C-alpha positions as CSV (number, residue, x, y, z in Angstrom):
1,M,3.9,-0.9,19.5
2,K,1.4,0.9,21.8
3,P,-0.8,3.7,20.3
4,N,0.0,7.1,21.5
5,S,-3.6,7.8,22.2
6,S,-6.7,5.6,22.0
7,I,-9.1,6.0,19.1
8,S,-12.6,6.8,20.1
9,F,-15.8,6.8,18.0
10,E,-17.8,8.6,20.7
11,G,-20.6,10.6,19.2
12,Q,-20.3,9.0,15.8
13,V,-22.9,7.1,13.9
14,G,-22.0,4.3,11.4
15,L,-23.6,1.7,9.2
16,V,-22.3,-1.8,8.8
17,T,-23.9,-4.1,6.2
18,G,-23.8,-7.9,6.5
19,A,-23.7,-7.5,10.2
20,A,-25.6,-10.5,11.5
21,G,-22.5,-12.6,11.9
22,G,-18.9,-13.1,11.0
23,L,-16.9,-10.0,9.9
24,G,-19.8,-7.6,10.0
25,L,-20.7,-8.6,13.6
26,A,-17.0,-8.3,14.6
27,Y,-16.8,-4.8,13.1
28,S,-20.0,-3.7,14.7
29,R,-19.0,-5.0,18.2
30,L,-15.6,-3.3,18.2
31,L,-16.9,0.0,16.9
32,A,-19.7,0.1,19.4
33,Q,-17.2,-0.8,22.2
34,R,-15.3,2.3,21.1
35,G,-18.4,4.5,21.4
36,A,-20.0,4.5,18.0
37,H,-23.7,4.1,17.6
38,V,-23.8,1.3,14.9
39,V,-26.7,0.6,12.6
40,M,-26.3,-3.1,11.9
41,H,-27.8,-4.1,8.6
42,D,-28.5,-7.6,7.3
43,V,-31.3,-8.9,5.1
44,G,-30.9,-12.3,6.6
45,A,-30.4,-14.2,3.3
46,A,-29.7,-17.9,3.3
47,T,-26.2,-19.1,2.3
48,D,-27.4,-19.5,-1.3
49,G,-28.3,-15.8,-1.4
50,T,-32.0,-16.2,-1.4
51,G,-34.7,-15.3,1.0
52,R,-34.9,-12.8,3.9
53,D,-35.0,-13.3,7.6
54,P,-34.9,-10.1,9.7
55,Q,-34.6,-12.3,12.9
56,R,-31.0,-12.9,12.1
57,I,-30.0,-9.3,12.6
58,A,-32.4,-8.8,15.4
59,T,-30.8,-11.7,17.3
60,A,-27.3,-10.3,16.7
61,V,-28.3,-6.8,17.9
62,A,-30.0,-8.1,21.0
63,A,-26.8,-10.0,21.9
64,L,-24.7,-6.8,21.7
65,R,-27.3,-4.7,23.4
66,S,-27.3,-7.1,26.3
67,Q,-23.6,-6.1,26.7
68,G,-24.7,-2.5,26.9
69,L,-23.5,-1.6,23.4
70,P,-25.3,1.1,21.4
71,V,-26.5,-0.7,18.3
72,E,-29.7,-1.0,16.3
73,A,-31.0,-3.3,13.5
74,A,-32.0,-2.6,9.9
75,S,-33.0,-5.3,7.4
76,G,-34.5,-3.6,4.3
77,P,-33.4,-4.6,0.9
78,I,-30.2,-3.0,-0.5
79,N,-30.0,-4.6,-3.9
80,Q,-31.6,-1.5,-5.5
81,R,-30.8,2.2,-5.4
82,S,-34.1,3.1,-3.7
83,G,-33.4,0.7,-0.8
84,C,-29.9,2.0,-0.3
85,H,-31.0,5.6,-0.3
86,A,-33.9,4.9,2.0
87,L,-31.6,3.2,4.5
88,V,-29.2,6.1,4.6
89,Q,-31.9,8.7,4.7
90,D,-33.6,6.9,7.6
91,I,-30.3,7.0,9.5
92,L,-29.8,10.7,8.8
93,Q,-33.3,11.6,9.8
94,R,-33.2,9.8,13.1
95,H,-29.6,10.5,14.1
96,G,-28.7,13.6,12.1
97,R,-25.4,12.3,10.9
98,L,-23.6,9.4,9.3
99,D,-19.9,9.3,10.0
100,F,-18.9,6.0,8.4
101,I,-20.1,3.2,6.2
102,I,-18.6,-0.3,6.1
103,H,-20.0,-2.3,3.2
104,N,-19.4,-5.9,4.2
105,A,-22.5,-7.7,2.8
106,G,-21.7,-10.0,-0.1
107,W,-22.5,-13.4,-1.6
108,V,-20.6,-16.0,-3.6
109,A,-21.8,-18.6,-6.1
110,Y,-19.4,-21.1,-7.6
111,A,-19.8,-21.8,-11.3
112,G,-17.4,-22.8,-14.0
113,I,-17.2,-20.4,-17.0
114,E,-19.7,-22.4,-19.0
115,A,-22.2,-22.5,-16.2
116,V,-22.3,-18.8,-15.2
117,E,-25.9,-17.5,-15.2
118,D,-26.9,-13.9,-15.6
119,D,-29.0,-13.8,-12.4
120,A,-26.2,-15.0,-10.1
121,L,-23.7,-12.8,-11.8
122,E,-25.9,-9.8,-11.5
123,Q,-26.5,-10.5,-7.8
124,M,-22.8,-10.6,-7.1
125,L,-22.0,-7.5,-9.1
126,C,-24.8,-5.7,-7.4
127,L,-23.8,-6.5,-3.9
128,A,-20.1,-5.9,-4.5
129,A,-20.2,-2.7,-6.6
130,K,-23.6,-1.3,-7.2
131,T,-24.8,-1.4,-3.6
132,P,-21.8,0.5,-2.1
133,L,-22.0,3.0,-4.9
134,W,-25.7,3.7,-4.0
135,L,-24.9,3.9,-0.3
136,A,-22.0,6.3,-0.9
137,Q,-24.2,8.3,-3.3
138,A,-26.9,8.7,-0.6
139,A,-24.5,9.6,2.2
140,W,-22.2,11.9,0.1
141,P,-24.2,15.2,0.6
142,A,-24.3,14.7,4.4
143,M,-20.7,13.7,4.7
144,R,-19.6,16.6,2.5
145,A,-21.7,19.1,4.6
146,A,-20.1,17.6,7.8
147,G,-16.6,18.1,6.4
148,G,-15.8,14.5,6.0
149,G,-16.7,10.8,6.5
150,R,-15.2,7.4,6.0
151,I,-16.3,4.6,3.6
152,V,-14.9,1.1,3.4
153,L,-15.8,-1.4,0.6
154,T,-14.9,-5.1,0.5
155,T,-12.7,-6.7,-2.1
156,S,-10.9,-10.1,-2.1
157,D,-7.5,-11.6,-2.7
158,R,-9.3,-14.0,-5.0
159,A,-9.6,-11.2,-7.4
160,L,-6.4,-9.2,-6.7
161,Y,-3.8,-12.0,-7.0
162,P,-3.6,-14.5,-9.8
163,Q,-2.1,-17.1,-7.5
164,Y,-5.1,-17.0,-5.3
165,A,-7.7,-17.2,-8.1
166,Q,-10.0,-20.2,-7.7
167,R,-11.9,-22.2,-10.2
168,G,-15.6,-21.4,-10.4
169,L,-15.2,-17.8,-9.0
170,C,-15.1,-15.8,-12.2
171,G,-18.3,-13.9,-11.3
172,Y,-17.1,-13.3,-7.7
173,A,-13.7,-12.1,-8.8
174,M,-15.3,-9.7,-11.4
175,A,-17.5,-8.2,-8.7
176,K,-14.7,-7.8,-6.2
177,L,-12.4,-6.2,-8.7
178,A,-15.2,-3.8,-9.7
179,A,-15.4,-2.7,-6.1
180,Q,-11.7,-1.7,-6.2
181,G,-12.3,0.4,-9.3
182,L,-15.1,2.1,-7.5
183,V,-12.8,2.8,-4.5
184,N,-10.2,4.5,-6.7
185,V,-12.8,6.9,-8.1
186,L,-14.6,7.6,-4.8
187,A,-11.3,8.2,-3.1
188,L,-10.4,10.8,-5.7
189,E,-13.8,12.5,-5.6
190,G,-14.0,12.5,-1.8
191,A,-10.5,13.8,-1.1
192,E,-11.5,17.5,-1.4
193,H,-14.4,17.0,0.9
194,G,-12.6,15.0,3.6
195,I,-14.4,11.8,2.6
196,V,-11.8,9.0,2.8
197,V,-12.6,5.8,0.9
198,N,-10.7,2.6,1.1
199,A,-11.2,-1.2,0.7
200,V,-10.5,-4.2,2.9
201,S,-9.6,-7.6,1.6
202,P,-10.3,-9.8,4.6
203,V,-9.8,-13.4,5.3
204,A,-11.8,-15.0,8.1
205,K,-13.8,-18.2,8.6
206,T,-17.4,-17.2,8.3
207,R,-20.6,-18.4,6.8
208,M,-18.9,-18.0,3.4
209,W,-16.6,-20.8,4.6
210,G,-19.6,-22.8,5.8
211,I,-18.7,-21.9,9.4
212,E,-21.5,-21.0,11.8
213,G,-20.4,-19.5,15.2
214,E,-16.9,-19.0,16.4
215,P,-14.2,-20.6,14.1
216,D,-11.2,-22.6,15.3
217,E,-8.8,-20.1,13.5
218,L,-8.8,-17.1,11.2
219,H,-11.2,-15.2,13.5
220,P,-13.2,-12.3,12.3
221,D,-12.1,-10.3,15.4
222,A,-8.5,-10.5,14.0
223,V,-9.6,-8.4,11.0
224,A,-11.7,-5.8,12.9
225,N,-8.9,-3.6,14.2
226,G,-7.8,-2.8,10.7
227,V,-11.2,-2.0,9.4
228,A,-12.0,0.2,12.5
229,F,-8.8,2.2,11.8
230,L,-10.0,2.8,8.2
231,V,-13.2,4.4,9.4
232,S,-11.5,6.4,12.1
233,T,-10.5,10.1,11.7
234,R,-6.9,8.9,12.2
235,C,-7.1,7.4,8.7
236,R,-6.6,10.3,6.2
237,Q,-5.5,8.6,3.0
238,G,-7.9,7.0,0.5
239,G,-7.5,4.5,-2.3
240,W,-5.8,1.8,-0.3
241,I,-6.6,-1.9,-0.1
242,L,-6.0,-3.2,3.4
243,R,-5.3,-6.9,3.3
244,A,-6.3,-8.3,6.7
245,S,-5.9,-11.8,8.0
246,N,-5.0,-13.6,11.3
247,G,-4.3,-10.3,13.1
248,Q,-1.9,-9.1,10.4
249,F,-2.3,-6.2,8.0
250,H,-0.7,-5.2,4.7
251,A,-1.9,-2.2,2.7
252,L,-1.3,-1.9,-1.1
253,R,-2.3,0.2,-4.1
254,L,-0.9,0.4,-7.6
255,Q,1.6,3.2,-8.0
256,E,2.9,4.5,-11.3
257,A,6.6,4.6,-12.1
258,E,8.3,8.0,-11.8
259,N,8.5,10.4,-14.7
260,V,5.8,8.7,-16.7
261,D,4.0,11.0,-19.2
262,Y,0.8,9.0,-19.4
263,P,-0.3,7.9,-22.0
264,R,2.3,9.1,-24.4
265,D,5.4,7.9,-22.6
266,L,5.1,4.9,-20.3
267,R,8.9,4.8,-19.8
268,A,8.5,1.2,-21.0
269,V,9.8,-1.1,-23.7
270,A,9.4,0.2,-27.2
271,A,8.2,-2.2,-29.9
272,D,7.2,-1.5,-33.5
273,S,5.9,-5.0,-34.6
274,I,4.2,-8.1,-33.2
275,E,7.5,-9.9,-33.5
276,S,9.3,-7.2,-31.5
277,V,6.7,-7.5,-28.7
278,A,7.2,-11.3,-28.8
279,L,10.9,-11.1,-28.7
280,Q,11.0,-8.6,-25.8
281,W,8.1,-10.2,-23.8
282,P,10.4,-11.5,-21.0
283,V,11.4,-7.9,-20.4
284,I,7.9,-6.5,-20.9
285,A,6.3,-9.0,-18.5
286,R,8.8,-9.2,-15.7
287,P,7.3,-10.5,-12.5
288,S,7.5,-8.1,-9.6
289,V,7.6,-9.4,-6.0
290,D,6.5,-7.1,-3.2
291,A,9.5,-6.5,-0.9
292,R,8.1,-6.9,2.6
293,G,10.2,-6.6,5.7
């Protein structure tokens, strides 16, 4: 299917975090090719989540600039509210606008339930949920005054689907599901101001897979078109999770059944004892398979 008109980001300014490689780099490149001025942010942490190396984002930006693309680098810390607000305020001061934010930066640490440590858990929760909240908070007044904006957070199928859960990822799954809760609320609060907030659940072979450079399959570029749509003015609905992998896209969100009077009448199975719940459990907990054409 050919689009009826091309989508342009000419004149827009956007922020992409985790942009030194992989998905963030793919998003930045595509959006810059479509005319956006992209502030590419990356602290340059190692794969274990520690350290900082601003040269990583500087190298990525230099490569895109050599292709004539309008991008710039940022590498300040975003694991605190002050850093997120400073980053957004700097963009607004220098460019006078911020049309979209794609929060792609993240980190994963594998640990079985008995080995989960507070510091690692806090780092994952911070990057997945607190950082995008702080970025949105800082950008909200400017987006509201401009009549709208677009924000995309990152979640994961590892959190959304029990069949894709993975041992050792309880902290990561917690963090990514927290991001989806944030999307639901921000989408509601932003709707009246034209601020559209969604999430992407991407699959691509990146540093998180232990892949440096271009992978042999599951390319980040195959995800970028969907994310670019989410931050375009053509996207007018919030609260969706866009699953994106291998050039294919599937959007989902939980929808309540019709005629529910929440919380008094769930139009559900009635039970007045523990035994009644147990007896009717096969009806209460019926698996639902998404019908997809």
